[in-house]
N, C-alpha and C positions, 0 to 999 in steps of 0.2 A: 835530119834532112834539111837542106838549106833551100833558099829561093834563088840561087844563082842560075846562070844561063845553062850550065851543064853540071849536074851533080851526080854523084854516086854515094851510096851509103856504105858503111862498113859491112852491112849485111849483104849488099850487092857484091862486095869483094869476097865475101865468104860464102857465096852462092853454091849450093850443092851441085848444080849443073857444072860448075867449074871443076869441082873435085871429081866428077864423074868422067871428065875428059882425060885423055892420055897426058902424061907428064909434060911432054913437049908443047902440047896445045895449051896447057895451063900456064906455062911460062910465057908463051907468046901472048896470051890474053892478058896476063898480069903486066907484061911489058907495055902493051897498048894502054892499059889503065894508068900505068906509071907516066907515060907520055902526056896523057890528058891532065893528070893531077899536077904535073910539073908546069904545064901551060897555065893552069888556073893559078898556081902559086905565083908564077912570073907576072901574070896579068894583074893580080891583086897587089903585088909589090910595086909594080909600075904605077898603078892608079893611086896607091897610098903616097907616092911622091908628089902628087899634085897638092899645092899649097891651099887653094881655095876649095876644099872638099867639105861638103855638108857633114855635120856630125853623124847623122843617121847613115849616110853612105859610108863614111869612114868606119863606123862600127860594123856594118855589114861586110865590108872588105876585110876587116880584121878577122871576123868570124870565118869568112871563106878561106882566108889564108891559113888560119888555125886548122880548119877542117882538111884542107889540102895537105898540110904538113903531116897531120896524123895519118891520112890515107897513104901518103908516100912512104912513111915509116912502116906501116902495116904491109903494104905491097912489097917493099924491099925485103922485109923479113920472110914473107911467103916465098918469094923467089929464091932467097938464100936457102931456105929449108928444102925446097924442091930440087935445087941444083946440087945441094950437099948430099942428097939421097941417091945420086947417080954414081 
């Protein structure tokens, strides 16, 4: 878990309540999560372009970016699995 403004953990993405929903709702929710993670990724990338960034902030942004990329990959795989099952 990170200390960012908006975070989800991989366990949030693998939440049993998500799996209990109908397939279409699962895909919709995962798509919403994907949008959020892409915004986090883009924001971190934009902030990392700032030249005079404190080292501690830069490290936190790199961490947030890495987390967002991992979550994006996970979400995309889940969506692919769900949509392939139809």
